[in-house]
PAPASE-821823 format. One line per 4 residues: number of its first residue (from 1); their letters; for each residue x, y, z of N, C-alpha, C. Coordinates in steps of 0.05 Angstrom, whole numbers, plus 5000, padded with zeros to 4 digits. Example, Ala and Ser with C-alpha at 12.3 -4.5 7.8 and 13.67 -1.06 7.14 Angstrom:
<nodes>
1	as	5264:4886:5156:5246:4910:5156:5264:4934:5156  5257:4955:5142:5273:4979:5143:5258:5001:5157
</nodes>
This chain:
<nodes>
1	xxxx	5139:5321:5630:5144:5313:5604:5172:5309:5600  5179:5290:5582:5207:5283:5577:5220:5304:5557  5246:5302:5561:5262:5324:5544:5266:5311:5515  5262:5324:5494:5264:5313:5468:5293:5306:5464
5	xxxx	5299:5287:5451:5327:5279:5440:5335:5299:5421  5366:5298:5419:5374:5316:5399:5369:5311:5374  5361:5330:5358:5354:5327:5328:5321:5323:5327  5306:5326:5347:5277:5326:5344:5268:5352:5348
9	xxxx	5241:5354:5340:5225:5379:5342:5222:5386:5372  5225:5410:5377:5226:5420:5404:5195:5420:5417  5177:5417:5400:5146:5418:5410:5136:5391:5406  5149:5368:5402:5139:5342:5397:5138:5325:5421
13	xxxx	5145:5334:5444:5141:5321:5467:5160:5296:5472  5181:5299:5462:5203:5278:5467:5198:5254:5450  5185:5253:5428:5179:5234:5412:5197:5231:5389  5220:5244:5388:5238:5246:5363:5257:5221:5368
17	xxxx	5249:5195:5371:5266:5174:5373:5266:5160:5345  5289:5146:5338:5291:5134:5312:5277:5106:5314  5261:5100:5291:5248:5074:5290:5263:5059:5266  5267:5035:5269:5283:5020:5250:5269:5002:5232
21	xxxx	5247:4993:5237:5234:4972:5222:5212:4982:5209  5205:4973:5182:5182:4980:5168:5157:4965:5178  5133:4970:5165:5111:4957:5171:5115:4928:5167  5106:4909:5183:5111:4881:5181:5089:4869:5160
25	xxxx	5097:4850:5145:5078:4839:5128:5072:4811:5142  5044:4806:5149:5038:4784:5164:5043:4758:5147  5058:4737:5158:5062:4712:5141:5046:4691:5152  5029:4680:5132:5010:4656:5138:5017:4637:5119
29	xxxx	5025:4614:5126:5032:4591:5107:5009:4573:5102  4994:4567:5123:4971:4547:5122:4982:4519:5119  4963:4500:5117:4970:4472:5111:4955:4460:5089  4963:4439:5076:4950:4427:5053:4925:4417:5064
33	xxxx	4904:4419:5047:4879:4411:5055:4867:4389:5035  4880:4389:5010:4869:4373:4992:4891:4355:4976  4891:4330:4977:4910:4311:4964:4935:4323:4951  4952:4330:4969:4978:4341:4957:4997:4320:4952
37	xxxx	4998:4310:4928:5014:4286:4919:5040:4296:4904  5057:4306:4920:5083:4315:4908:5104:4302:4926  5125:4303:4916:5150:4296:4933:5156:4313:4955  5150:4304:4980:5149:4322:5002:5174:4337:5009
41	xxxx	5198:4326:5000:5222:4342:5005:5221:4369:4990  5213:4367:4964:5212:4391:4946:5192:4410:4956  5171:4400:4967:5147:4418:4977:5160:4433:5002  5173:4418:5020:5185:4429:5047:5203:4450:5039
45	xxxx	5220:4447:5018:5239:4466:5008:5225:4492:5001  5204:4488:4983:5191:4513:4974:5180:4529:4996  5169:4516:5020:5160:4529:5041:5179:4542:5056  5202:4530:5060:5227:4540:5072:5237:4564:5063
49	xxxx	5238:4563:5035:5247:4585:5018:5228:4613:5023  5204:4606:5023:5183:4626:5025:5185:4639:5052  5188:4623:5071:5190:4632:5100:5218:4649:5104  5239:4642:5090:5263:4654:5090:5264:4680:5071
53	xxxx	5244:4688:5059:5243:4711:5042:5257:4705:5016  5265:4683:5009:5277:4679:4983:5256:4674:4962  5241:4693:4956:5216:4690:4943:5218:4679:4914  5238:4691:4898:5241:4682:4871:5248:4651:4870
57	xxxx	5263:4641:4887:5269:4612:4888:5245:4596:4896  5230:4606:4916:5205:4594:4922:5185:4592:4899  5182:4615:4882:5163:4612:4860:5176:4591:4841  5200:4590:4836:5211:4570:4818:5204:4542:4826
61	xxxx	5207:4538:4851:5203:4509:4864:5173:4505:4861  5158:4523:4869:5128:4518:4870:5117:4515:4840  5128:4528:4821:5120:4525:4792:5128:4500:4780  5150:4489:4790:5159:4462:4782:5144:4441:4795
65	xxxx	5133:4444:4818:5114:4426:4830:5087:4425:4816  5080:4448:4807:5053:4454:4794:5054:4440:4764  5078:4435:4753:5079:4422:4728:5066:4391:4734  5072:4381:4756:5062:4355:4762:5034:4355:4773
69	xxxx	5026:4376:4787:4999:4377:4799:4990:4405:4790  4981:4413:4770:4973:4437:4760:4946:4448:4772  4930:4432:4783:4907:4439:4794:4906:4438:4826  4931:4433:4836:4929:4432:4865:4924:4457:4878
73	xxxx	4903:4461:4894:4894:4488:4903:4914:4499:4925  4927:4480:4940:4945:4490:4961:4970:4501:4948  4983:4486:4930:5004:4497:4915:4999:4525:4900  4976:4526:4889:4967:4551:4875:4965:4577:4896
77	xxxx	4955:4568:4920:4951:4590:4939:4978:4598:4950  4996:4579:4954:5023:4587:4963:5040:4603:4943  5035:4597:4916:5045:4610:4894:5034:4639:4895  5007:4641:4896:4996:4669:4900:5007:4685:4921
81	xxxx	5011:4674:4945:5023:4689:4969:5052:4697:4964  5067:4681:4948:5093:4689:4941:5093:4712:4921  5075:4710:4903:5072:4733:4883:5064:4759:4897  5048:4755:4916:5037:4780:4932:5062:4793:4945
85	xxxx	5077:4775:4960:5099:4787:4974:5122:4796:4957  5121:4786:4928:5140:4799:4910:5131:4824:4897  5110:4836:4908:5096:4859:4899:5087:4858:4870  5075:4833:4865:5061:4827:4840:5032:4819:4845
89	xxxx	5013:4840:4854:4987:4832:4859:4970:4822:4835  4975:4830:4813:4961:4822:4790:4968:4792:4784  4992:4784:4786:5000:4755:4786:4987:4739:4806  4986:4750:4832:4975:4738:4854:4945:4730:4848
93	xxxx	4930:4749:4835:4903:4745:4830:4900:4723:4810  4916:4721:4789:4912:4701:4767:4917:4673:4784  4935:4670:4801:4937:4644:4814:4915:4638:4836  4905:4660:4846:4882:4656:4865:4856:4646:4848
97	xxxx	4852:4655:4825:4829:4647:4808:4833:4617:4804  4858:4608:4796:4862:4579:4793:4854:4564:4818  4867:4572:4840:4866:4557:4866:4834:4558:4875  4820:4579:4869:4792:4577:4880:4774:4560:4860
101	xxxx	4782:4562:4836:4768:4543:4815:4773:4515:4822  4796:4510:4831:4801:4479:4838:4794:4470:4863  4794:4490:4883:4791:4480:4911:4768:4497:4926  4756:4517:4913:4738:4533:4927:4750:4556:4941
105	xxxx	4733:4574:4952:4743:4596:4967:4745:4591:4995  4769:4597:5007:4776:4592:5035:4780:4619:5050  4780:4621:5075:4785:4645:5087:4814:4657:5081  4832:4638:5076:4858:4649:5068:4860:4661:5040
109	xxxx	4847:4646:5020:4849:4654:4994:4832:4683:4992  4810:4685:5005:4796:4709:5005:4812:4734:5018  4828:4726:5041:4844:4746:5050:4867:4755:5032  4881:4735:5018:4900:4742:4998:4887:4759:4974
113	xxxx	4863:4752:4968:4851:4768:4946:4847:4794:4954  4838:4799:4980:4835:4825:4989:4860:4841:4990  4882:4828:4999:4906:4843:4999:4919:4849:4970  4912:4833:4952:4920:4838:4925:4906:4862:4912
117	xxxx	4881:4861:4917:4861:4882:4907:4868:4908:4919  4874:4906:4947:4881:4932:4959:4907:4945:4947  4925:4926:4943:4952:4937:4930:4945:4949:4901  4925:4943:4889:4918:4953:4862:4899:4975:4865
121	xxxx	4893:4986:4887:4874:5010:4894:4845:5002:4885  4838:4978:4885:4812:4968:4880:4798:4963:4905  4791:4986:4920:4784:4982:4948:4758:4971:4954  4736:4978:4935:4713:4965:4938:4712:4935:4935
125	xxxx	4726:4924:4915:4729:4895:4912:4743:4886:4937  4763:4897:4945:4780:4888:4966:4763:4886:4991  4746:4905:4997:4728:4902:5021:4711:4881:5019  4700:4876:4995:4683:4849:4993:4699:4826:4999
129	xxxx	4725:4822:4990:4742:4802:4997:4746:4800:5025  4751:4818:5038:4759:4818:5068:4733:4810:5083  4708:4820:5074:4684:4812:5084:4681:4783:5084  4688:4771:5060:4685:4743:5056:4705:4727:5071
133	xxxx	4728:4736:5075:4748:4721:5091:4737:4723:5120  4729:4743:5130:4716:4746:5157:4693:4726:5160  4675:4723:5140:4653:4707:5140:4662:4677:5141  4682:4670:5127:4692:4647:5127:4708:4635:5148
137	xxxx	4712:4652:5168:4724:4646:5195:4751:4654:5200  4760:4675:5184:4788:4687:5191:4787:4698:5219  4802:4692:5237:4801:4699:5264:4821:4720:5272  4838:4731:5254:4859:4752:5262:4847:4778:5257
141	xxxx	4863:4799:5270:4854:4827:5266:4861:4838:5239  4881:4825:5223:4888:4837:5200:4865:4842:5179  4850:4821:5176:4825:4827:5153:4808:4850:5163  4803:4852:5189:4785:4875:5197:4800:4901:5195
145	xxxx	4825:4902:5202:4841:4925:5197:4841:4937:5170  4846:4913:5153:4847:4924:5125:4818:4932:5115  4799:4920:5124:4772:4926:5119:4766:4956:5125  4776:4965:5148:4772:4992:5159:4786:5008:5140
149	xxxx	4812:5001:5128:4829:5018:5113:4814:5024:5086  4798:5002:5075:4784:5004:5052:4761:5024:5055  4748:5023:5078:4726:5042:5083:4736:5069:5085  4761:5069:5098:4776:5097:5100:4779:5111:5072
153	xxxx	4789:5096:5054:4791:5106:5026:4766:5116:5013  4743:5102:5019:4718:5111:5008:4702:5131:5027  4719:5142:5048:4709:5161:5069:4685:5154:5085  4679:5131:5087:4656:5120:5103:4666:5117:5131
157	xxxx	4666:5140:5147:4678:5139:5173:4664:5121:5193  4640:5122:5191:4623:5103:5209:4632:5072:5206  4636:5064:5177:4643:5037:5171:4671:5033:5182  4688:5053:5180:4716:5049:5189:4716:5046:5218
161	xxxx	4701:5063:5235:4700:5059:5261:4691:5031:5272  4671:5020:5256:4661:4997:5262:4679:4974:5259  4691:4972:5235:4714:4953:5227:4735:4953:5248  4746:4980:5251:4769:4981:5269:4763:4975:5298
165	xxxx	4741:4980:5307:4731:4974:5333:4730:4942:5337  4719:4929:5317:4720:4900:5319:4746:4886:5317  4765:4901:5305:4795:4892:5303:4807:4893:5330  4802:4915:5344:4816:4920:5371:4802:4899:5389
169	xxxx	4775:4895:5385:4762:4878:5405:4772:4848:5401  4775:4841:5376:4787:4815:5369:4814:4810:5377  4833:4830:5377:4860:4828:5384:4870:4856:5394  4866:4861:5423:4874:4886:5435:4903:4891:5433
173	xxxx	4917:4869:5427:4948:4874:5425:4956:4881:5397  4937:4886:5378:4944:4891:5350:4952:4920:5346  4974:4927:5340:4985:4954:5336:4971:4968:5312  4969:4950:5291:4957:4963:5270:4925:4971:5272
177	xxxx	4914:4956:5288:4884:4961:5293:4880:4988:5308  4898:4992:5327:4900:5017:5341:4906:5040:5322  4925:5034:5303:4936:5054:5286:4913:5062:5267  4896:5045:5255:4876:5055:5240:4852:5065:5254
181	xxxx	4849:5060:5280:4831:5078:5297:4843:5108:5297  4868:5110:5299:4878:5136:5296:4876:5150:5270  4876:5135:5249:4875:5148:5222:4845:5158:5218  4823:5142:5230:4798:5152:5227:4794:5178:5243
185	xxxx	4803:5178:5268:4803:5202:5284:4815:5226:5271  4839:5221:5261:4851:5245:5245:4835:5252:5221  4823:5234:5206:4806:5243:5183:4783:5256:5193  4771:5251:5216:4748:5264:5229:4756:5290:5239
189	xxxx	4781:5300:5240:4790:5324:5252:4791:5323:5284  4799:5300:5293:4802:5297:5322:4831:5290:5327  4850:5307:5326:4878:5301:5328:4885:5292:5355  4872:5302:5378:4879:5291:5406:4872:5263:5410
193	xxxx	4847:5256:5398:4838:5227:5400:4860:5210:5382  4864:5219:5359:4882:5203:5341:4910:5202:5356  4920:5220:5371:4944:5219:5383:4945:5195:5404  4922:5193:5419:4920:5173:5440:4920:5145:5427
197	xxxx	4904:5143:5401:4906:5117:5389:4934:5110:5379  4946:5127:5366:4972:5123:5353:4995:5117:5375  4990:5131:5401:5010:5124:5421:5007:5097:5431  4982:5087:5430:4974:5061:5438:4987:5039:5420
201	xxxx	4984:5047:5391:4995:5028:5371:5026:5029:5375  5038:5052:5380:5067:5056:5381:5076:5040:5406  5063:5041:5429:5069:5024:5452:5071:4994:5445  5050:4986:5434:5051:4955:5424:5071:4948:5406
205	xxxx	5078:4965:5387:5099:4959:5365:5119:4981:5362  5137:4985:5382:5155:5008:5385:5173:5012:5358  5174:4993:5339:5190:4998:5317:5173:5004:5292  5146:5006:5296:5131:5016:5274:5135:5042:5265
209	xxxx	5147:5047:5241:5151:5075:5233:5126:5090:5224  5107:5076:5214:5082:5088:5205:5068:5098:5232  5063:5084:5251:5048:5093:5275:5064:5117:5286  5091:5115:5287:5107:5137:5297:5101:5163:5283
213	xxxx	5103:5162:5257:5099:5187:5239:5071:5196:5241  5052:5180:5242:5026:5188:5247:5021:5203:5273  5034:5192:5293:5033:5205:5320:5043:5234:5321  5066:5235:5307:5079:5261:5301:5059:5279:5286
217	xxxx	5049:5270:5264:5030:5284:5248:5005:5297:5265  4994:5279:5283:4971:5283:5299:4980:5307:5318  5007:5307:5329:5015:5326:5349:5019:5355:5332  5029:5351:5308:5034:5375:5293:5006:5389:5288
221	xxxx	4988:5374:5282:4960:5387:5277:4951:5403:5298  4962:5400:5324:4952:5415:5345:4969:5441:5351  4989:5444:5332:5004:5468:5332:4994:5489:5315  5003:5515:5315:4995:5535:5296:5004:5525:5267
225	xxxx	4990:5532:5245:4995:5524:5219:5024:5531:5211  5034:5555:5220:5059:5565:5212:5084:5549:5225  5076:5536:5247:5096:5522:5259:5102:5492:5252  5082:5481:5239:5082:5455:5234:5104:5444:5215
229	xxxx	5108:5456:5192:5130:5446:5174:5154:5451:5188  5160:5472:5201:5183:5480:5213:5194:5458:5233  5172:5452:5250:5179:5428:5269:5186:5402:5256  5171:5397:5233:5176:5372:5223:5202:5369:5209
233	xxxx	5211:5393:5196:5234:5394:5181:5259:5390:5201  5256:5402:5225:5277:5396:5247:5278:5368:5254  5258:5355:5254:5257:5325:5262:5269:5310:5241  5263:5319:5215:5274:5302:5192:5307:5307:5189
237	xxxx	5313:5327:5200:5343:5334:5198:5359:5319:5219  5342:5307:5238:5355:5292:5260:5348:5265:5263  5334:5254:5283:5329:5228:5287:5308:5218:5268  5291:5234:5257:5270:5224:5239:5279:5222:5210
241	xxxx	5303:5222:5202:5313:5226:5176:5311:5199:5162  5309:5177:5175:5303:5149:5162:5273:5140:5163  5258:5158:5168:5230:5150:5169:5216:5162:5144  5209:5145:5124:5198:5158:5100:5171:5166:5106
245	xxxx	5156:5158:5124:5130:5166:5130:5128:5194:5142  5151:5203:5154:5152:5230:5162:5156:5247:5138  5169:5240:5118:5174:5254:5092:5146:5258:5079  5129:5236:5081:5103:5236:5068:5084:5256:5085
249	xxxx	5091:5257:5111:5073:5277:5126:5080:5307:5118  5107:5310:5113:5116:5338:5106:5105:5341:5079  5103:5325:5060:5091:5330:5036:5061:5340:5038  5046:5326:5055:5019:5335:5060:5019:5361:5072
253	xxxx	5035:5369:5090:5033:5396:5102:5042:5417:5080  5061:5412:5064:5069:5431:5043:5044:5436:5025  5032:5415:5018:5012:5416:4997:4989:5435:5013  4981:5431:5036:4963:5446:5050:4970:5477:5050
257	xxxx	4997:5480:5049:5006:5510:5045:5007:5520:5016  5001:5505:4998:5003:5509:4972:5030:5507:4958  5048:5495:4972:5077:5491:4960:5079:5465:4947  5070:5465:4924:5068:5436:4909:5098:5429:4898
261	xxxx	5112:5446:4895:5142:5438:4888:5157:5426:4912  5151:5438:4933:5161:5426:4959:5148:5399:4965  5121:5396:4959:5109:5372:4965:5121:5349:4947  5124:5358:4922:5139:5337:4904:5165:5325:4913
265	xxxx	5183:5346:4924:5205:5341:4933:5203:5321:4958  5186:5325:4977:5182:5309:5000:5173:5284:4993  5154:5281:4973:5146:5254:4965:5167:5237:4953  5187:5251:4940:5209:5238:4930:5226:5227:4951
269	xxxx	5229:5243:4972:5246:5233:4996:5230:5209:5010  5206:5210:5007:5192:5190:5023:5191:5162:5011  5201:5158:4988:5202:5130:4975:5216:5111:4993  5204:5090:5000:5217:5071:5018:5234:5051:5001
273	xxxx	5229:5051:4974:5245:5034:4956:5241:5042:4929  5258:5034:4909:5254:5045:4882:5227:5035:4870  5215:5015:4883:5188:5004:4874:5164:5017:4888  5168:5037:4904:5145:5050:4921:5132:5065:4901
277	xxxx	5112:5053:4890:5092:5066:4870:5076:5090:4880  5066:5086:4906:5050:5105:4918:5062:5130:4917  5086:5132:4931:5100:5157:4933:5108:5168:4904  5117:5151:4887:5123:5159:4861:5098:5172:4845
281	xxxx	5075:5160:4850:5052:5175:4837:5045:5201:4851  5047:5201:4874:5043:5226:4889:5062:5248:4882  5086:5243:4879:5106:5259:4866:5098:5270:4839  5089:5254:4820:5079:5262:4795:5056:5280:4794
285	xxxx	5036:5273:4813:5014:5291:4816:5023:5317:4827  5040:5317:4845:5047:5344:4856:5062:5360:4835  5079:5349:4820:5093:5360:4797:5073:5373:4777  5048:5358:4774:5031:5367:4753:5016:5393:4765
289	xxxx	5010:5392:4791:4996:5414:4803:5017:5439:4803  5042:5433:4806:5064:5454:4806:5067:5465:4778  5055:5455:4757:5057:5463:4730:5085:5454:4717  5097:5435:4731:5123:5425:4718:5114:5399:4703
293	xxxx	5102:5407:4679:5088:5387:4664:5107:5366:4651  5129:5374:4642:5148:5355:4629:5158:5335:4651  5166:5344:4673:5175:5325:4693:5154:5306:4702  5129:5316:4706:5107:5301:4714:5102:5281:4695
297	xxxx	5103:5284:4668:5096:5264:4647:5115:5242:4647  5140:5247:4656:5159:5227:4657:5154:5206:4682  5147:5218:4704:5141:5205:4727:5116:5187:4723  5096:5201:4715:5069:5188:4712:5070:5165:4690
301	xxxx	5085:5168:4670:5087:5148:4649:5101:5122:4661  5122:5126:4679:5136:5105:4690:5118:5092:4710  5102:5105:4725:5082:5091:4743:5061:5076:4727  5051:5090:4705:5029:5076:4691:5038:5050:4680
305	xxxx	5062:5049:4667:5073:5025:4656:5075:5001:4679  5078:5008:4702:5081:4989:4723:5054:4983:4736  5035:5002:4735:5008:4996:4745:4986:5003:4727  4985:4990:4703:4967:5000:4683:4938:4998:4687
309	xxxx	4928:4986:4711:4901:4984:4716:4889:5005:4736  4908:5024:4740:4900:5046:4757:4886:5067:4741  4861:5068:4746:4842:5086:4728:4847:5114:4730  4851:5123:4752:4859:5154:4760:4883:5160:4748
313	xxxx	4903:5143:4751:4930:5149:4738:4929:5150:4709  4914:5130:4696:4909:5130:4670:4898:5156:4658  4877:5163:4671:4863:5188:4660:4880:5214:4662  4892:5215:4688:4910:5238:4690:4933:5240:4670
317	xxxx	4945:5217:4665:4967:5218:4646:4957:5226:4618  4935:5213:4609:4924:5220:4582:4917:5248:4580  4903:5260:4600:4897:5288:4601:4922:5306:4600  4942:5299:4617:4967:5314:4616:4980:5315:4591
321	xxxx	4982:5293:4577:4997:5291:4548:4980:5307:4530  4954:5306:4531:4937:5322:4512:4942:5351:4517  4945:5360:4544:4949:5389:4550:4975:5396:4540  4994:5378:4541:5022:5383:4532:5024:5385:4500
325	xxxx	5002:5371:4489:5001:5367:4458:5024:5350:4452  5031:5331:4470:5053:5311:4465:5039:5285:4454  5027:5288:4433:5011:5263:4423:5029:5241:4415  5050:5248:4404:5067:5224:4393:5079:5208:4422
329	xxxx	5085:5222:4441:5092:5209:4467:5070:5192:4479  5043:5203:4478:5020:5190:4486:5016:5166:4470  5019:5169:4442:5016:5144:4427:5035:5120:4437  5062:5131:4438:5078:5108:4447:5073:5096:4472
333	xxxx	5066:5113:4492:5059:5101:4519:5036:5081:4516  5016:5090:4503:4992:5072:4497:4998:5048:4483  5015:5048:4463:5023:5024:4449:5039:5004:4469  5057:5017:4485:5072:5003:4506:5053:4988:4527
337	xxxx	5030:5001:4533:5011:4994:4551:4998:4968:4542  4991:4966:4516:4973:4943:4508:4978:4916:4515  5005:4908:4515:5010:4882:4527:5005:4876:4557  5006:4895:4572:5005:4895:4600:4976:4904:4612
341	xxxx	4962:4916:4595:4939:4932:4603:4916:4915:4618  4916:4890:4616:4897:4872:4630:4866:4882:4623  4853:4886:4645:4826:4896:4643:4823:4926:4632  4844:4938:4627:4842:4967:4619:4848:4967:4588
345	xxxx	4850:4941:4576:4861:4939:4546:4840:4956:4529  4814:4955:4533:4795:4965:4518:4798:4996:4519  4803:5009:4544:4804:5038:4548:4829:5047:4532  4850:5030:4533:4876:5040:4520:4872:5038:4490
349	xxxx	4857:5019:4479:4850:5021:4449:4832:5044:4443  4814:5050:4461:4795:5073:4454:4811:5100:4453  4832:5104:4470:4848:5128:4470:4866:5128:4443  4876:5105:4436:4891:5104:4411:4874:5110:4387
353	xxxx	4850:5102:4388:4832:5109:4363:4827:5140:4365  4829:5153:4387:4821:5182:4385:4844:5197:4376  4868:5188:4373:4892:5203:4365:4891:5206:4336  4901:5227:4322:4902:5229:4292:4922:5210:4280
357	xx	4919:5202:4256:4937:5187:4242:4967:5198:4242  4984:5178:4242:5013:5183:4243:5020:5200:4216
</nodes>
């Protein structure tokens, strides 16, 4: 067994190396399939901007082209893809509705719809979209990997195994497919099998921070419970300090020990960016469980305004504010939600009607 590098946990088998790159987002641009009658230079510029990651500029260029061709399905699909990469899944869904109304459902639009719905935690709808993309001929492993993740959220382990196994069969070199096989093994209480899958994923994509963090977590679960957090904290002080997924693993371990305040702190440290709503929500939930209700209310309000269609978050926030008897704060938040509530607008009105008059 190799010797752990300095800064890593002494029981983690030499895995404490630093990983530099986050999860990669697959880039698919596709080609126009229906009468694209626009000035080719402007169109090429929009695609080049998108490929270069200059998404705000790409959106502006695509929207200017759509003024001339408002029902062009290819342009609308490209705009939807840009919005998704800008972390605006609701806006992406709006453009996909227009694209599919104009040109029908394709494997690519179904895949984008699945990705947008997954970002919104609408996992049942996302799984249907991924199934449709697969049926329409998507040949990559991404759709099946995401389908497996949707089933994992609904705790259907047999369906997860089936989708993940198909993903590995379709593309044995897909690190993400092996990683999701590890996820289902870990969920099933098989840390040794999970470790093998995560190691395979890490070998295929050595810079994947998520696969590495999950590999560490699988190893930790094979230690005595009192050793787990200690080993991970050592790693986080050393070579693992730049890996947010390791902080998330620490948050989960602390919650298992009943340390909700420590879990909230670890979730705060795990945020990959200021816009990382998942970690921010988990921090808020941990603060609520720790009875730090005032702080939880601030965090969850901020998340709700950014993700108003999250049903669990909405119900949690409303219940929390009623428990605090902070009805004026609740009223203000509900009023602020109305313009952005989307499909939850009726629920927001319903809660407003329950409040006593000012």
